N, C-alpha and C positions, 0 to 999 in steps of 0.2 A: 504494500500500500504506500501511496505517496504521502508526504508530510501534510499536504493540504487536507486530504481526506481524514487523516488521523486527528488533525486540529478541529475539524468540523464535528467529527464523532465525539471528541472529548467535550466540546461545548454544548452539543445538543443531546448527548447521551443521557445525562442526569435528568433532563427535563422529560424525555420520553419515558424513562424508568418511573419517574414520579407520576406521570399520567396513568401508566399501567397500574401502579400500586393504588392510586385513588379509585380507579375503575373497580378493581377487585375488592377493595376494603369499604368503599362507600356506595357507589352507584349500583352495583349488581345486587348486594343485599337489600338495599332500599327498594329496588324494583320487585324483588322476590316477596318482600313483606307487603307491598302495595297489592300485588296479585293475590296473595293469601287473604288479605283483608277484604278485597272486592268479592272474592268467592264466598267468604263467610257472610258478608252482608247480603249477597244475592240468594243465599241458601237458608236465611232465617225464615221460620214459619210460625204460624199461630201455635201456641203451646210450648214453644222452646223456652228454656230458662236462659237468661242472658245477664251480662254484667255491663253497665254503662261505663263511660270514661270516668265518671265521677265516683264509681265504686258501688252503685246501687244495683242490687240483684233483684230480679223479678221474672215474671212469666209473661210472655207476649199474649195479649188477648185480641188485638186486631192490628192490621197493617194497612195503611192508606198512603200510597205513593211514598213520600219521604217522612211521614209521621207514623210512629209506632206507639201503640198504647200498651203500657206495661203494668201488670198487677203486682204491687210490691207488698201488700198486706191484705187482709180481709176487708173488703169494701173500700180499698184505696187503690186507685189507678192513676197513673200519670202518663202524659204524652211526652215523648222524646223524639228528637230527630233521629232518623235512621243512621246517620253518620256518627251519632254519639254512642252507638253500641260498640263496645270494646271486645267482647268475647261472647261466643255462643257456648254457654256452660253445658248444655245438653249434648252438644256435639263433641266437646272435649272428653266427656265421660265415656263415650263409645270408643 
């Protein structure tokens, strides 16, 4: 290899390596988590036990577009945004 090529490789090499490291440490895991979360939100159904982002556990009683009604105690139901559901507890038990 000629000295010009070695100089260019030495100056751009660390940048390329950093981009590759960021891809595998940040971008790829984030995309995987987004995909898992989207699948979980698409598969929630009436009767599932869920946990909200705020840590409230309950059972889904109805789903209307982006609003989910959750029963958290006897005669106590709350409406939450579909996106505020953090986990489908029923699904995790299986």
